[in-house]
N, C-alpha and C positions, 0 to 999 in steps of 0.2 A: 453459420457453427464454424467453430477456430479448425484451422490446419496447422495442427500439428506436425504434419506432415515434414512441414519446413523445419525442424529442429531434429530433425534423422540427421545422423549422419556427422553432428554437430560434437563442439564442445564450447562448455559455458565454464566460468574461471567464477569465482565470488572471491571479492577482494571483501576480508570482513566475515565473521560467521554470528552475528550476532539475532536480536529475535527476528528480522523481518528478512533478512538474508534466509536464517533458516527456513521461517516458511516458504518462502519463492524455493529454497529447496525442494521441499517437502510436495509441493505441488507439480516440478518439474520432475521426480519420482513418478509421482502416481501415474503424470501423461506418460513415462518411458513405460511405465508396466499394462497399463489398460491397451494403450496403441503400438505396444511394442517396438517400440524406439531404440535405434543406434545411438542412446544420446552419452554423451559423458559429462560429468559433473564434479569440478576440483573444490574449493575453497581452502586457504589462507586464512590462519586467527594464533591470537597466541597467548592460549589458553588451552592447556594439554590436553583439560575435558574434554573441551568439545573437539579438538580434534577426532578425540576418541571416538567419541557419539558419532562427529560425522564420518568415519572410516568404517563403525559398526552398520550403517546405513548405504555402504558400498560406493559412498563421496569419499575419492582424495586428499585427504586433510595434509597441509602444510604448516611449518611457521612463515612467518612475513619473510626471513628473513633468506625464504627458497620460493618466494613467491615468482618470481621472474622464469623457473619452469613453467609453470601451468598458466601464469601468462601468453607465452610465447607459443604454447602447445590450443591455445582457444581461440573458437568462432568470438564468443562472445564475452564481456570482462564485463561484471556486473560489480559497479564501486558499491561496498556495502557499508561504509564510516560514517562514522560524527562529520560534520561538515566543517567545524573545528579542527580537524586533524587533514583535512583534506589536502591543503598542499602539501603538506609533507608527503604526506601519499603518494599523493600524483606527482611529485617530483624522481621517488625512489619508480615508478613504475612508465612514467612516461617512454623510457630508454628501448625497451621494450616492446612497443606497440608499433604496431606496423599495418595492419589492414583488420584488425580487430577490432566488433564494435563495440563501443560503451555504452554502458546502461548505468545510469548515475539515479540511485534512491535517494539521495542527501539533498534533505530539504532546504531551501532557499537559494539552493547553488545551482547560479543559470549554465546553461550552455556555454553560454562567453565567456562566465568568467573560469568553468573548468574548466575550458578550451586553451586559455592563456594558463593555466596551473598545469597543462601537459604539454607544456610546451606549442602551441599552435593547435594541435590537435582536432580536426573538426569530423571525425567518426563518431559524434555521440547522441545518444537520446537521452532524454532529461523524463525521469522519474517518479510521481507523487503515487504511494501506496498507500492503503491503511492494514492493522492491526490484522481485520478477521479473516484475511489472509492465509494466517495460520488455521485456519479450517477450512479454505479452499472458497469463501464469501469474500474474497479483497472483491475495493474497488479503486482501480488506478488511472490516475490520468496521464498520459504522455506526449510528449512533445521534442518535435526536432525538426531542425533546420537545414536542407539543402543536403539529404542524403538520399542514398537508392531506397526504391519504393520496396525490396528485396530484405531489406535491413530492417523497414518498417517491419516489414511481415514477420521478422524471426523477433524482434523484440514486443512485438506483440503478443508473440505462439509464449515468449516467454513470461509475460505476464498474466497472459490468458489462462494459463496451467494452474495459477491459487486464485482465480476470479475472471470479472468482468474488465476491460478497459478503454478508456474516452480521450480521443484525439482532440488535442488543443491546436488551434491555428494560430493563435496568440502565446508566444510564451505567458504571459505575463494572467492569463486565466487559467495556470497553475494555484494561482491566488486564490483563485474562487472555488478549484478544486480540493484544496489545501481544510477548505471552510467549510464545506459540502458533505467531504466524503474523508479526506483522510485526517480531520480531526473529528470529523463526528461522531463516532463510535462512542469518544465518550461523555460526549452530551445524552444520548440514549440510557447510560451507563449511571450518569447521572439522576435522570429520569426515575432509571427502574433505583437506584437506592436510596428514593426519600417515599416511592411507591410502596412499596417491602416495608421500608420505616413506617410509615401509615398503617398499612393492614397491619402489622405487629398489634401496633398504638391501638388498632380496634378489635384485637382479640383473637387476630391468626396465630399460627405456628411461627417461627421464622421461616423454617423448612417450606410452608404449605405458601407461605406469601412469596417466598424467593421460588417458587414452581409454578406459581400463577401468572406472579406477574412477568417473569421469561419467557414463558409459551405465550403468553398473550402478542408480547411485543414479536416474538419469531410469527405467530400466524398473519398480527396483520401488513408484518412485510412481505410474506407470500403473498397475503392477495392484493398490495399492492402492488406487485411486480408489474401486474396484465390490466392496472384498474387506475382511474385517476384518483384520488386520495379523498379529493373535495369529495366528487361523488360517494365511493366509500363511507366517508365521515357524514352523509347526510342518510344515507344507508341504516347506518348504525341510529342513528338519531332520530327518537319515535316525539311528537311535542306532546311537552310537558312531562316527556319523560327522566328516569333518572341521568338517561346519557347529556340529557340537555339541560340538566338540571349542573353535572358535572364540567361541560361546555363553556354554560352560561358564566360559570364561577372563573373560568381560564380567560375568558375574554374578560372580564372585567378587570382582573390582574393584568391584563394586555402581553400573557407568555408571549405573543407569536410575535409580537413589537419586541421581546425581550430574547427569542431567539435569533431575531434581524439583525438586533446587535449585538449578538454572542458573535454570531457567525462573521460581523464586520469588521469586528474585531481579530479576531482570527487571521483574515488576512489583508489587516491594516499590518499585522506583526509580525507575517508573512512577507510582507515589501521591507520591513525593517530591518529583518534576521538577511535577509539580500543582500540590502543593501549595506551592512556588517563584512559578510563574507563576500563580498567585492569587492573592498579596500587592501 
């Protein structure tokens, strides 16, 4: 069970208020309420409408020009800007870093590269989250090198407020995390799109097709949490039945191999992006 008490008395500052930052903030606000935490949240973003939205949630919101104040006051600084502008952002915040834990959710940006951008600062945890964090069902991979266990627990609590967390011992494994979690929601959305379209073609109303397909995916996910997927598949499949016919078609089209190829392509692209960002 997650120990959210490590967040008590802490201040978490977000640099960038995009969708993923908003999802993590919402998770932290929920944890703050449910566990009665003394937890302060702040965010810097250039969009005035976003600043207002965060302020209405009880989050201190400032412009990037005023970010130094929230950085200095923070225990954790979450870097939630696009990797392409991280070098510029890192240069602006580096003078204000002293004791803070830096948690980066920038895809493809290695700890070593970010450390270099921050002038040698090493108090860093790298995270690969995914979109379902916006609903509290995130799946994040974390990596850290040479930081205190207490800081690892702090980073873990921040991310577990919006889902589950898995630590990897080798940073290169975050490419695999990207393939199986970070990008994975898009695979399921793609499957849903095609299932819904075919159901409509077969005569169902679009709303019914959507509801049935989505609920089936949700139910399958719940069952798979505590059970082996292969065992579940066997339980659903009767010899010579309808499910067997569908699976035989999938086997014939080598859908399993297609998924493996897609995941490898995702991982390979993650490696490529990391190499570009390190230059």
